[in-house]
N, C-alpha and C positions, 0 to 999 in steps of 0.2 A: 316550610323552609324543609319539613322530612323530606319532601319530592326536587327542593334544589340540591339536598345533600345527596343523594338518591344520584343527581346528573353530575355532581361534583366530582360522586368516584368514580365514577362510571369515565367519562371524561380522563379521568387519572390514570386508570388502567390503560384503556387505550394511550395513552400519550408513553407512559412505563414501558406498550407492548413499541410502538415505533421507535423511541429511546434505544433500548435492547437491542430491535434490529438494526438498527443502525449504526449505532457508534462503533468505532473501529478499535475502540482501547477493553470493548468489554469483551474478555472472551468466552469463549464456550464454555472452560468448567466454571467459568462463573452464574452464566447461565441456567448447567445445570446445578448448581446448590444453589437458586433464590430460593430464600424463606418462603414468602410472600405466596401463598396457594391462590389469590385467588389472580396473581398471573397466568398461572394455567390455564381461567377456564377462558381469555381469548384467545382470539381466531388466529393471531398472531403467533400464539405459543402451538397450536393445533398445526399452523403451518408447517411451523420450524420443527415438529415431532414427525411429520411427512419427507422431511429432507433426512431426516433421519434415517426410515426407513428406505430411500432411496440409497444410503451410501450403507447399508449394510448386504453381504456378499450373503451367497444363497450359505454358506457353512455355516451362519448365525455371527459368523465376529464383526469387527469394526477398525479398519485403519484409524493412523492415531496423527494429531496435529490438524486436527480438518473444524476448519469452523461451523461447522455447520448450519448456524442460525442466518450465514450470508443467503443473499437472495438466488435465486437456480436460474438460468434461463432455459430452454428450450433444449438446447441444442447440451447445454452440460446434461441436463436431464435423464436424457437419452444416453448420452457416454455412462453417463454410473448407469440404468439400468443392465449395460452390455457386456460391465464392469461382474457384474452380479457374479456369475456364473465365476471368477479368475478370484483363489482364495489368496492372495498373495498379497502380503501386506495387515494381512488381519494379524492385532497384537493387542497385550493388555500393556502394554509401554504411555507409557504420559497418563494415565488413565482411560486410555483407550479398551473401549467396551464395557468397563462397569457405569463410565461415563452418562452412553449412552443406555444404556439400561436402567439408570435414576432419572434422569431425563423421562422416558417413554411411561414410566410408573408414574411417575407426579403427572402427566399430560391422562391417562390411561381414567385418572381416580378422577377428573374432571369431565372426560371424553371417553366414555367407554367400549369402542370402538373394538372390534374383534380383533382390526388389522393390527393393533398397538399387543395386544398380551399376545397374539402370533408369534410380533418378531421380538419382543421380552423372552417370549418360551426357547424360542433359536435360542437365542443369546448366551440364555443359561446351559443348552446343550453345550455350545460350544466349547463353554469355557469348562464343564467336563471333560469332554472329549477332549478339549488341548492339557490335560494335567496327564507326568509322567507316571510309570506305576507304584516308583519312588516318594509321588503325592507331590512333587514341587511340580513350577507350571514353567515354561521356558517363557523368552519376552515376545517372542511371533510361533502363532500356529497356524497355515504348518511351518513346519522348523525355515529356520532362512540359517544360512550356512553362516558358521562365526560363533562368535561369544555369545548370538541373540539364542543358542542351544543351551545357554549356564541356568540351571535353576535361576532366575529373577529375584532380590530382593529390592536389586535398584528402583529407587523415588518409587519404592513402597505397592510396586505392582504385583507380587503374591498377595503380602497382604490384602491392598485392594480386593481382591476375589475374595480372602477368606473373609473378609471382613462383609460380604454382600451375599455370601452364603449363608452365613451364619445366624442374618437376621433370619434367610427364608424358613433355615431350619426350627432356628426356636421360635419362628411364627409371631414373632414380633406385629407385623402390620407395617415394618416402615414400606416395605413396597409395597405397592396397593392391588398387586396382579396377586388372585390366588393362585400359585402352583399347583398342579396336579400331584396326589399322595405318591407317584412313582418316581416321580424327576426328585421331591421334596426328599424323598429315602432315598438317591441316588448323588443330590447336595451331600444328606448330612452322611454319609461315605467316604466323600471326596474329599469333607471338611474334615475329617478324624484322619485322612491320608494324611492332608496338608499340616496338621498338627505334627504328626510323627515326624515328617520330612525336615520339619523347623527342630524338631526335638535330634532332631539325627544331626541336623548340619551346624550345633551351636559347637562351637571351636572350645579346643581343650588344651590348654597351656601347661603344660607336665601334672596332668589327670584333672587338671582344673577346668570348671566347663568357665566359659566368657563371655562372647556375645556372636556376633556373625558378621560375615563378609554379606559385603552387597550381592555376589553371585557363588555360585556353590558349580562346582563339575559337576553334571546330572549325570558320572557313573561313578565316580571316585569321591562324591560330596563332599571332594576338600576347595577350602578356599580358592577362586579362580580370578583370571584376569581378564577385564572388559577391555575398554580404549585403552590406549599408550600410556594417558596418565590415570585409570585406577589397574591397581596394581589390585593382588592377593593382600587380602588387610584384615582389621577388623573394625567395623564402620559404628564410629555412634554418632550417625543418620541415620541408618536402618534400623539397626535393630532397636535404638526407641520404637517406632509402632510393632515389629513385633513383640515382644516385650508390654507393650499395649496390650497386644492381642490377646498372649495369652490370659493376660491379669482380668478377662475378661470373658472368659470360659465359666462357667457355673458350675461347682461342684468338681475341680481340678482335681485332673490325678498325681499320682506325686511324681513322678517325673516330669509333668507341668510345674508344680509348685518350685520343687530343685531347678528346674531350666531358670526359671524368674527369680529367687532367689542368688543362683549364683550372678545372673546378668544386673541384676539391683546393687551386687558387690564388686561388678564390676563398673557399673557408672561410675561409680563412689571413687572408686580407685581412679579413675581416670579424668577425673573432671580436672580442667585448668583457671584455675585463678586467678584474678588481680588483673586481670586483663580484658582489653574490647575491643572488637574492630571500630575502626573508622576508615570516612569514604572521603580522602584526601584534595583540592585543588594542588594540580602538577606544573611546571611552569609552560606546559604543550598545552596553550589556548586553554580549550572545553575539557580536555583529558585528566579526569582524575584518576586515582589513586586507590587502593587498598591500603592500610597500613596495621598493624598490630601495636597500641599502646599499653601502658600500664593502667590497672583503675581498681586502687585496691576496694571498691565500695562496687563493682560489676560482677553480674548473675554472672554463674559455670560456666564454661561452654566447653565443647568437647570438639577433637577433629575427629572429622569426616574417616580421615586414614590413620590406621594409627599398627605400629609391625606385630607382627604375627609373636612373635617370641616374646615381646618384652613391653607392650603399648605404646612405644615411642611414636608420635604422631610424626608423620613425612606427607610434605608435597610433591606432586608431580608437574613434569611440562610435557611437551606430546611429543617429544623423545625419549619418554619413558625411564629416566634418571630423577632417583628422589633425591630430594631436597630435605632439611632438616629445619628451617623456617619459609615460611615463605615469602620472604622480602628476595631470597635465591630466584627464586622461577618468576620465566617471562612473565612483562606486563598483561599479559593477553591472557592466560592461563590462571595469573592471579585474581584479575577482575573476572573472568568469566566463567568462575566454578563458584560452588561452594564448601569452601574448604573447612571449615569448621558452622558447629550447626549448636543451639542450646534444645533441641526435640527430647533428653532425656530427662531434662528436668522436669516434664509432665509424665515419667516413670516417677520418678525419685516421690512428686507431690504425691499422690498415689497410693505408692508403696504401703505405707500405717494403716491405711482405710482397706487396701487388699488384704495385707497379712490379719487384721481384725476382722475380719470377715469368713475367714477358715477358721476361727474359733467355734 
């Protein structure tokens, strides 16, 4: 019976590995987040890790939006080898580089081969080298002209790096690859500089600390514009993960505590109650639309963009013109972007426990 059970388990793992590789609905991001450690023992997981090595550039970084689990032809592999010396496109946007490092760490735990460790350490050095002297990170490194040079909190880009660095400097074991002391020391310095950048970019309204924009100018540190519909503002979304990072710091400084307290007060002040966002059918066939409806029992929401001067929520079309209700912007932008978020609720949920831990 035990032997039979073992065969079933092996068959399940092999079947799962096939599914992960072939199912186009399963994204690269979701594969990096697989919790079942046994899957990383499979040859399929190792094969994907070798793809990850091919996609890594010589500077240690990776491009974004690549489904690295997809099988590569001999020609595609050769093209990737040719591209290795070209650093253009290496980024921390959309989880890039951080996702690949996580995956390599998980595979290394089951297949402790030097090539995976070497790539992992090279990736860490890339992240260290990409950091500005002021502690921030751009979206792309080498730098790409345009808004990509801003200090980038958008989609948690910089926070992803700092969370990774925190795991390594604190030696939590979350990443299976042992990092040499000299690199760990550099990561610790880099982390501290990143936290200082966060503190320096927290926006003040009439002298009162509030939250953060999704991106800040690398020179002035002021809130900055990205795409035409992403104007200087206070972000209900990106600010949440920033605060959770600050709350995770053991023995926080007075400045970190003040930053968290101020942001929590701002989240409480700017929450929107009594509404929810629904997707409804329209008269145009299969097309749907997003609408705001009253809902007294709904959990609080926060606007992704709020005015710097008074926290008023606003929305934008691709022409960059502000509107103050979601109904006023085009169907394409209304349905193609996340204008509201509930992410700050996790901050408020953890706040009392965090406050108590300081006693």
